[in-house]
KELUM-287536 format. One record per residue (C-alpha): z, y, x. Coordinates in nm, 2 decimals. Layout:
REM residues N
z:y:x
Z:Y:X;
...
REM end
This chain:
REM residues 159
z:y:x
0.29:0.54:-0.70;
0.09:0.73:-0.43;
-0.24:0.65:-0.60;
-0.11:0.73:-0.97;
0.08:1.06:-0.84;
-0.14:1.17:-0.59;
0.18:1.24:-0.39;
0.31:1.09:-0.03;
0.61:0.86:-0.04;
0.79:1.09:0.15;
0.72:1.43:0.11;
0.93:1.71:0.29;
0.77:2.01:0.12;
0.97:1.90:-0.20;
1.31:1.99:-0.30;
1.54:1.72:-0.17;
1.59:1.54:-0.48;
1.19:1.50:-0.52;
1.18:1.39:-0.18;
1.16:1.03:-0.21;
0.84:0.92:-0.43;
1.01:0.59:-0.57;
1.33:0.77:-0.67;
1.13:1.08:-0.85;
0.87:0.82:-0.99;
1.15:0.63:-1.17;
1.29:0.93:-1.31;
0.95:1.04:-1.45;
0.86:0.68:-1.58;
1.16:0.72:-1.82;
0.96:0.88:-2.11;
0.65:0.94:-2.20;
0.62:1.31:-2.18;
0.72:1.33:-1.82;
0.54:1.03:-1.70;
0.22:1.19:-1.82;
0.32:1.51:-1.60;
0.38:1.28:-1.32;
0.03:1.15:-1.34;
-0.24:1.30:-1.03;
-0.44:1.59:-1.24;
-0.73:1.46:-1.09;
-0.72:1.11:-1.30;
-0.88:1.14:-1.61;
-0.61:1.05:-1.85;
-0.68:0.97:-2.22;
-0.65:0.67:-2.46;
-0.86:0.47:-2.26;
-0.74:0.53:-1.92;
-0.36:0.56:-2.01;
-0.25:0.21:-2.10;
-0.40:0.12:-1.76;
-0.19:0.36:-1.56;
0.08:0.29:-1.70;
0.04:-0.11:-1.65;
0.01:-0.01:-1.30;
0.31:0.22:-1.31;
0.52:-0.03:-1.42;
0.41:-0.28:-1.17;
0.48:-0.02:-0.90;
0.81:0.01:-1.04;
0.90:-0.36:-1.00;
0.75:-0.38:-0.69;
0.99:-0.12:-0.57;
1.30:-0.29:-0.68;
1.60:-0.25:-0.47;
1.68:-0.64:-0.43;
1.37:-0.83:-0.29;
1.46:-1.11:-0.53;
1.40:-0.88:-0.82;
1.05:-0.75:-0.68;
0.75:-0.95:-0.82;
0.55:-1.19:-0.57;
0.16:-1.10:-0.46;
0.02:-1.38:-0.68;
0.20:-1.19:-1.01;
0.08:-0.84:-0.86;
-0.29:-0.97:-0.86;
-0.27:-1.13:-1.18;
-0.19:-0.80:-1.32;
-0.41:-0.57:-1.15;
-0.73:-0.83:-1.15;
-0.79:-0.73:-1.52;
-0.80:-0.37:-1.46;
-1.07:-0.41:-1.17;
-1.38:-0.40:-1.41;
-1.18:-0.09:-1.62;
-1.13:0.12:-1.34;
-1.46:0.24:-1.17;
-1.54:0.57:-1.03;
-1.73:0.79:-1.30;
-1.97:0.92:-1.04;
-2.15:0.73:-0.72;
-2.08:0.90:-0.40;
-2.15:0.67:-0.09;
-1.94:0.90:0.10;
-1.63:0.86:-0.07;
-1.62:0.50:-0.09;
-1.70:0.41:0.29;
-2.02:0.23:0.24;
-1.87:0.01:0.00;
-2.13:-0.08:-0.31;
-1.93:-0.04:-0.63;
-2.16:-0.24:-0.86;
-2.10:-0.54:-0.63;
-1.84:-0.81:-0.75;
-1.49:-0.84:-0.58;
-1.60:-1.17:-0.45;
-1.92:-1.07:-0.33;
-1.77:-0.79:-0.15;
-1.54:-1.00:0.02;
-1.83:-1.20:0.12;
-1.98:-0.90:0.28;
-1.68:-0.80:0.46;
-1.61:-1.12:0.61;
-1.95:-1.12:0.73;
-1.91:-0.82:0.89;
-1.58:-0.90:1.02;
-1.73:-1.22:1.19;
-1.99:-0.99:1.35;
-1.73:-0.82:1.56;
-1.44:-1.01:1.73;
-1.29:-0.70:1.88;
-1.25:-0.32:1.78;
-1.38:-0.04:1.98;
-1.23:0.32:1.95;
-1.55:0.43:1.74;
-1.56:0.14:1.49;
-1.18:0.17:1.43;
-1.21:0.55:1.33;
-1.34:0.45:1.01;
-1.02:0.30:0.93;
-0.84:0.65:0.93;
-1.15:0.88:0.79;
-1.09:1.09:1.04;
-0.73:1.19:0.95;
-0.40:1.11:1.16;
-0.27:0.82:0.95;
-0.16:0.51:1.15;
-0.21:0.17:1.03;
0.11:-0.08:1.04;
-0.14:-0.34:1.12;
-0.19:-0.36:1.49;
-0.57:-0.40:1.60;
-0.70:-0.76:1.68;
-0.66:-0.86:2.05;
-0.99:-0.94:2.22;
-1.04:-1.32:2.16;
-0.79:-1.34:1.87;
-1.04:-1.45:1.61;
-1.17:-1.72:1.81;
-0.81:-1.89:1.93;
-0.64:-1.86:1.59;
-0.71:-2.02:1.26;
-0.53:-2.06:0.93;
-0.39:-2.38:0.99;
-0.20:-2.24:1.32;
-0.01:-2.04:1.09;
0.10:-2.31:0.85;
REM end
């Protein structure tokens, strides 16, 4: 919802009825006219992109269902989004905007490159973690990996 609208999940600058993105977005999804007005103006909406945007919006709506049992599992979300990976590519290639990711690389290739990079570093220092926030004050909900964590924990330990 944040990517489609360009709005924050909780925006105190909005009137009270529009404060919560989920509530506002669901109201906007009700009809085609209001939905198109909710889309971030920086997104080029046309006959080719609107079906993809609508698919992502519908999935986002299901992912925010009140009851957890009504929300789709991650496998379903991946199956819905995977076909859109090839459709949604930036129109202009600007290496500064993509954090050094080669957009011409396939997703499996990018994953391997990322895994190789992660294997080179078992701890994150302040300098290497700064790229995660791109210089803003955003904080991740995922804690940094403690020293030695990578060597002591395997996926079989989590089962």
